[in-house]
C-alpha positions as CSV (number, residue, x, y, z in Angstrom):
1,M,0.1,0.0,0.6
2,S,1.2,3.2,-0.7
3,Y,2.5,6.6,1.6
4,G,-0.7,8.2,-0.3
5,T,-3.1,5.8,-0.4
6,R,-2.5,5.4,3.4
7,I,-3.4,8.5,4.6
8,K,-6.2,8.8,2.1
9,E,-7.4,5.8,4.3
10,L,-6.8,6.3,7.9
11,R,-8.0,10.5,7.1
12,N,-11.8,8.9,5.6
13,N,-11.8,7.3,9.6
14,E,-13.3,10.0,11.8
15,E,-11.5,8.6,14.5
16,T,-7.7,9.9,12.7
17,S,-9.1,12.3,10.1
18,N,-6.1,14.2,11.1
19,A,-3.4,12.3,9.8
20,G,-1.2,13.7,7.6
21,K,-2.3,17.4,8.1
22,K,0.1,20.5,9.8
23,W,-0.4,20.7,13.4
24,T,-1.0,24.2,14.2
25,S,0.1,26.0,17.3
26,D,-2.8,25.4,19.4
27,E,-2.8,21.5,19.3
28,D,0.9,21.7,19.9
29,E,0.2,23.8,23.3
30,L,-2.6,21.4,23.7
31,L,0.0,17.9,23.6
32,V,2.3,19.8,25.8
33,E,-0.7,20.0,28.0
34,E,-1.9,16.5,27.8
35,I,1.8,14.9,28.4
36,K,2.1,17.2,31.9
37,N,-1.3,15.3,32.8
38,K,0.0,12.2,32.1
39,I,-2.8,11.6,29.7
40,A,-2.5,8.0,27.7
41,Y,-1.2,8.6,24.0
42,K,-4.3,7.1,22.6
43,E,-6.4,9.5,23.8
44,I,-3.9,11.5,22.9
45,A,-4.3,10.2,20.1
46,L,-8.0,10.1,20.0
47,N,-8.4,14.0,21.3
48,H,-6.5,14.9,18.0
49,K,-7.3,12.6,15.6
50,R,-4.0,11.5,14.8
51,T,-2.4,7.8,14.8
52,I,-0.6,6.9,18.2
53,L,2.5,7.0,16.4
54,S,1.9,10.1,15.1
55,I,1.6,11.4,18.7
56,K,4.6,9.6,19.7
57,F,7.0,11.1,16.9
58,R,5.6,14.6,17.9
59,V,5.9,14.4,21.5
60,I,10.3,13.4,20.2
61,S,10.9,15.9,17.7
62,H,9.1,18.8,19.1
63,I,8.9,18.2,23.1
64,I,12.2,15.9,24.1
65,Y,14.5,16.9,22.3
66,P,14.5,21.0,21.8
67,K,14.9,20.2,25.4
68,Y,17.7,18.3,26.0
69,H,19.5,18.1,23.0
70,P,22.8,18.7,23.1
71,D,22.6,16.7,26.5
72,I,20.3,14.4,25.7
73,E,22.4,11.5,25.9
74,S,23.2,12.0,29.5
75,N,19.4,12.6,30.3
76,I,18.2,9.7,28.8
77,E,16.8,8.8,32.8
78,K,15.0,12.0,33.4
79,I,13.8,12.4,30.1
80,S,12.0,8.5,30.4
81,V,10.7,9.7,33.9
82,E,9.3,12.8,33.3
83,T,7.2,11.4,29.5
84,K,6.7,7.9,31.4
85,Q,2.8,7.9,29.4
86,K,0.1,5.2,31.1
87,S,-0.3,2.2,29.8
88,V,-3.0,0.7,27.6
89,K,-3.0,-2.4,26.1
90,A,-3.2,-2.6,22.6
91,D,-6.3,-3.1,20.3
């Protein structure tokens, strides 16, 4: 299945209708609050109408990495504790 086909499939699903769309600054702010409040990734994904994987990627690329770069390796334990999310069983 091609990337384009997969995106169309995800966008046709109400739960992932924002898949592949550009993130807004409001959405990024909400994501930061959800992470601070230890909301489960599955619930965050549903709130944003995106996939769980895209939520995890956004957390890494726009929250964790900028906060700890360039000293990321020495902070790995702290990062792990701060970003630990509620465990959810995959459907």
